C-alpha angles and dihedrals in degrees: 000000000000111000096195123163086027109248098209095047132084138200118002091342089068090067100044110094119234122246088249092058094046091049093048092049093050094048090047090052093050089048091049092047092049091045090052093045092049089051093047092046091051094046099044116092125206103251120228115258110288113256092237089057092053094048109108141177130242114238119212120200133200118236093266091059098255118129118267101181140328110225147124104077130074095256133028100251135128113189113219132178126261090250091066093051110085122235090240089062093049095045092048092060091042091054092043102038113021121002093184094051094115091054108027126096092242097270138081106212094190092050093047093046090054092049092048092048093052094047090050085056094047092244132134114291119242134213130241098127118146124238087258091056092047090051089050090050093048103039110018107041123062086185108080097170117134096237135131091246092056093046092054087048090052091048099052096039090049090054092048095045090052091056094046102039134059117244089243090058093051090049091048092051093044094052093044095052103037119110114238100178131254088074092295117144116186132012098278092055091044091050089052096043097048104028105013093234140100117275090242088066096056118122127211094268093050091046092051089052093052090047089052089055088061087073087068123308091210089071102025102049106101088213089070132226107225091151087070099034129005088217092060094083119159089247096049092043092050091054093048092046093049092051096050094040090052092046092049092053091049091047088052089056094049089049093051094246097114133036113244091227090058091046090060089061093066107074099142136042110270118261111273132205116243114260113265122219115250093234090079096150095074124111114013095333095085092051091049092049096049092047091051089048093054092046092052098044090048097044108042117099096205097076097251104166134198087259092057089054090057087064088064129208095119126127106203116195109201135195095232118126107217093207095051092045088057092044092052093048088047092054093049092046092051093055091044093051095045099044115015116077115165092179093053098039107021094163094058110019102051121101093019111159131190128194136177145168135192123204135185105236094206096051109020090235115156099223100175141003135180109215101173142294096302131351092218093056107027106044101184111092102227090197088064130058109316103158096253112137121235102223119190094358083083093067097084088068090055090050090048091050090050091054098042104034103017133208123298121257106253094196094064092058126224096303096062107003097079089061096049112069139178119213112233124228106212095211100043098039123087132202129182115265091189116146113241090021112183103236118224141192117257089262093061095257117132112258115240131182121230089276091055094251119145127227123238111188116209135197129226110279091011087277118169116203101183116212104357134175118243087244094056088043091057091045091055094031090232110183104204098066095049095044090055092039088057091051092050093049095042126255092242090053090050088050092052092050090053088050093049089052088057110271116133115247088226091063094054121086115248091218115107096207119140094254090065085091090058098060110267089151128095115230119162123253087247092058094041090053089046095049093049085049087063090065088047090052094055095259098312108136120211127174112242111250137182105191121067103169137012125189127188114204090336097313119111108238099167137024125175115243119204108241107181121174126193099231095160131029120252086247093058094040092048092048093049087050091049092051092047089050091062089053086066100031100042113095088231097040118127092226097052093115089066097064117134112208111242095009135092114240130187120191151125138227125225137189129170140217115296090018089270099141140019131195145182118188117179142150146197120204090273104037139035119194135181123195123187134185130191145143112245124174097209098142112141088243095052113109092224139005108249141157115239132208121262100211103140096009112146089010090291126130090226137358114231132171089256091064125053098355093053090046093053090044092052094047095047099047093046089060096036091053099036096113100022123115115269107244129180126219115248117267109265112263120227117274114220088219135128136234102265119193112205146163092035095307111158116236120217088251104041117208125214088259091060116109141172116290096268095057127067119290089224132026110283115249125226099295142357118262117261116281121230119261091251128022145151127248127236111320144174130243142158142209132239102273106155112262093359114134128227129227125266113289120237140120137175093277096060105267110322085129113158091132096268119158095219100088131085124277126290122234116296114280093227089069106025136021088222133274098236102100111183131185094230117332094067130185121044144063130198136088097331114169099331122128096024098122120199123213137219090231102061097314124221087297093057090215119176 
């Protein structure tokens, strides 16, 4: 069958094949090739999309819809449907990359043959791939090696994909998986990166520019890429980009994709965004992103987890106001630069931390936070739970409970008295402001801890105020009246009022010691701002939130729903506000430094035992803001996480809520409300309360049961109320009068003196008024708020 060498020829002719043999061999080769190709085509399977092609980024947006940051996935990509990719963009890549895309079978035999031939010779590979082949390379092949094996894979998979997929699907996949430079994978990420707009909004000029980048962004991005190649200078890249952009527009006209008249409008490259550094989570952005993550994960009802977020593809629309975030950061930086100098005062100015949060009362939106100096260096979000006690900023919750729930009737005894209550009028009622006031149970019996020790409550500077209204006591931040008021109401009832205002139960100490009313608990700045916002909103409580809408690959998967609850009547809320206005407006008010000229402000200062934290929380009708300051040694190298005293910090004898926190609050709120409408608080509605005389205060018409200030205000009942399992003895504390000093810090546990009620007893009140001098939170020693660490992802408070 194969006559070779030829049997009937001689000499050189014997070795020359006949035309029949040549033709037969050629046809046989073609048949074998076709057979092999057919078998290979039949056997090859279309691989699933490569994992690298599915990896996406999460995009976070400011409240105004502009992009904040793209992060969270392994690559910067957001997959969108073909219906959101404009025809201009599709036509630009067709004119530039593959004019026959709509008609071809997915391959370019000439281009592939050229590439195979060059590789066989060991020369540089050439292009010529179709859009379908490029899609296969981008999305279907994890192996990107320039080898014959991979080229054959690409060939057969491209042919099969072209027969199985619509051209629109291939185009969608190609544009969503291509790399456009600046870390942007996919057309949506590219549109956001270069033009700060969605892909659907691209015009013909912008589309042509992005199509030009597909040639190689390193050499066509006008920003340059000299870090990759010295030849990729901004000037050279701009020139290359201009030429290719212009050529693509001309080709679009030739191909009938663009009207010539419209083409004439484009004479210059479109305006581009400046490149953004990849470390986009520095400064406040990292805190904002983590807060939004926590809010979404804890709020969505579809079971979307933090692990799901790492897969990317989510558009997260936050409530954060970019301008207000910058203004809050600016206010903190100003105070820090002007006052805090660790090099000059290493013993007092190291480990100083500030935190802050700003919430809209009518919506619950968190519009701004200050989480720390830099989220990439300081990882704890200071706007979330940190363990810093809130001091006297807790007193408004005691006042709200007095006006809503009332004090218990001491004459009925513990069996019935707790169910019979009298609503308290904050103006008519009087409580003893006596320094070293002996604290009593609501039934008039002296309160004792489990060791039988009494509690003598002191005021800052050992000041005694005599009989004082609750309004005046709030203005001066007198401790004795509010400690006794809390006991008369019931610590559990005060706790419930604080929770109803918006504090998380998990952030409140479980101890029922008298100092609970003086802020020994550890709510976050976010929750403090939100809870004060409840009073600003007329008693309607809304949980603060930071995410309003989330989409996944274009589909809405979460939308915030306003869930307001009327926790306090408008009368109670308006009266709390009216009292807190006097804290700011009164010439002797501790919050007078927070005044905003021309605006009504309500607020409260707070400082804690040992001068370890200081707060100012205040609000206008539109905005509620909490600022905290503390020293916390939470370095990784620190042996233990502990709050430090602030005596001497910032070259001040003591730090109070009326100092740096009030200054930051005033600076920030002045800027944040500069162009906002001036709105007044509603007039306080009448409280159907009575004039209550407590803590030994003497009424104008004393009754037989009246007694001096250190004896019960009413006749004691059968037995004292149960004492908590652990509690401190009498102690000393002080409020945030400017420049007033606090007592000597101490406590039975050796100085862990943030006012906590978990330590041992203090010295007997008969011999000493207590050695636990606090700036505001007063009596108590023990473990206080120490050791409760917050976190950048949600924190112990779980705030959103």
